[in-house]
N, C-alpha and C positions, 0 to 999 in steps of 0.2 A: 679600213681593214677590220677583221674580226679577231678578237682576243679570247682565249680560253685559259684564264689564270687558274692556278691551283687553289683549292679550298680544303678545309679540314675534312678528314674522313670520320665516320662514326660506325661503331659496332652496332649490331642489330639486336634488340630494338634500340632506337636512339635514346639519349638522355631526355628526361622530361623537360628540362630547360637547356637550351643550347643556342649558341651563335654559330650559324653555319657559314656566314660570310661577314667579314668586317674589314673592308678595304677602303683606305683613304689615300688616293694618289695625289690629292690636293691639286697643285698645278704642275705635276710631274707626269712623265710618260709611264705607262705600265712596264716599260723596259723589255719589250719583246723584240726589239730590233727593227720593226717596221711601222710601229704606231707612234704618232706624235703626241703632243700633250692635249690635243682637242680632236673632236670629230672621229670617234671610234665606237665600236660596239663590243660588248663582252657577254658571254653566256656561260652559265654554270648549270649542270644538270646531274641528276642521279636518283637512284631508288633509295627510299628511306622507310624503315619499318617503325610504326608508332604503336604503342600500347593503347588499349581502349581509353577513351576519355575525351574531354573538350580541351582544345589547344588554342591559344591565341598566337597567331603568326604576325610578325612585324617586319616590314621591309622599309628601308630608308634609302633615299637616293638624291643625288645632285648630278645629273639631270634626270632623264627618263628611266622608268623601270616597268617591267611586266613580270608577273608571277603566274605560272600554270601548274595545276595539280592534275596529273594524268591527262594533260592536254586541255583541261578546262581553265579558262581565265579566272584568276582570283583578284589580281590587281592589274590595271591597265592605265598607267600614268606615263605614256610615251610622249612626254612634252619637256621642253626646257624648263627648268625650275630650280630654285634654291633648295638646299637640303630640306626634305620633308619626309615624314614617316607616315605610312599607311598600315593599318592592321585589319585583320579579319579573324573570325573564329570558325573552327571546324570541329565537329564531334565525330569521333570514330567509335562505333558501337562494339567493334571487335578489333583485335590486333590486325593491322593492315599495312600493306606495302604501297607506298605512293611514289610515283615518279614526279619529281619536282624540277621545274626549269625556271631559272631567273635570268631574264634578259636585261641588259643595262646599256644605256645610250649616253655617251659623253658628248655634249655639244660644245661648250666653251667654258673657260674658267675652272673652278674647282671641280674635282672628280671624287665622288664618294658613293659607296654602296654597302649596305649591310642587310642581312636577313637572318631571322632566328625565330624561336618559338618558346613558349612556356605552357606547361599543362596547368589548367585552372583547377 
């Protein structure tokens, strides 16, 4: 099944440092009534306005994760794996609105995903 859990909302523009996702289901179900403890997908998406500057974005997952900015792939680790973090930097020359999508895949065992940024 597919899960769309809630995540924190942000006023515009977003804070210069923020954790947009921080979910650790460990070995439990997301609790949506139809998903078990393993073998499911989750997706978070939304538009975010960033002030000009360079930001480091970090995503962590156990198992797979993909991150897209306006449809362009920024992280593609769609594989079973222990908790691992990936990061990338983006420079915005002007205030900009970016549509961000984070896809998560839980295969088996522990389930954890987080995503955030900090302005450098």
